[in-house]
N, C-alpha and C positions, 0 to 999 in steps of 0.2 A: 248518282255515281260520283260526281265531282265532290259533293259534300263528304262522302266517305273518304276520298283521297285527302282532303284537307284535314279531316279528323285524325287520320292516321299520321299525318305530318306532325300535328301538334302533340300526339302521343309520343312520337319518336323524340321530338325536341324536349318534352318533359322528362323522358327517360334519360336522355343525355345529361340534363341538368342534375337529376338525382344521382346519376352516375358520377358526375363531377364532384358533387357534394360528398358522396360516400368515399370517393378517392381522396379528396382533400381531408376529410375526417380521419381516414385511415393513415394518411401521411402525417398528420399532426399527432395522432396517437403514437405512431412509430417513432417520431422525433422525440416525443416526451419520454418514451421508453428508453431510447438511446441516451438521453440526457441523464435519466435516473441510473442507468447502467454505468455511465461514465462517472457519475458522482460516487457510486458504490465502489467502483474500481479504484478511484482516488483514495477513498477511505481505507480500502484493503491494502493498497500500496503503502500508505502512511503507517498502518498497523504493522506491516511487515518490516518497514524501516525501524520502527520503535522496538520491535522484537529483536532485530539484528543488533541494535545498540545494546539492549539488555543482555543479549547473548555474549557480546564482546566484553561487557563489564563483568559478567559472571565468569567468563573464561579467564579474564585478567585476575580476578579474585582467586580463582583456583590455582593459577600459576604462582601468585604471591604466596599463598598458603603452602604450596608444594616447595617453593624455594625456602620459605621460613623453616619448614620441617627439615629440609635437606641441610640447610646451613645453620640452623639454630637461632635465627633472629635476624634483625635488620638494623641498620644504622641510618639515621635520618640525616640527610645533607640538604639543607635548604628546603625547597618545596618537593623534591623528589626523593624517593626511597631507593637506595641501592642495597641490594642484598649481597652481602659479602660473607665469606666464611668467618666464623668466630676466630679470634686470635688464639694461638696455642695457649694451653694452661700453664706450661712451664717454659717461660722464656729465659734464656740465659742472658744475663747482663754482664758485659765485660768492661 
């Protein structure tokens, strides 16, 4: 009878060890998954930022073309373009 009790004790201890190992393995797998998700999230956020920059550039181009069409051209002043209305065709000089 005593031998059976000892045998059951070792079975319980072995199950606990296997349980600890499986818990540890599951925890490590979960942490790896979290890290992979975090890396993917960073990549997606970077892609979104790049797309926002591209969208701003395209919007600026659209605004420039709209202004050029509206005012008939641009005058270059230094590094910046200022879109001004074209001078009148018939200026009176006094």
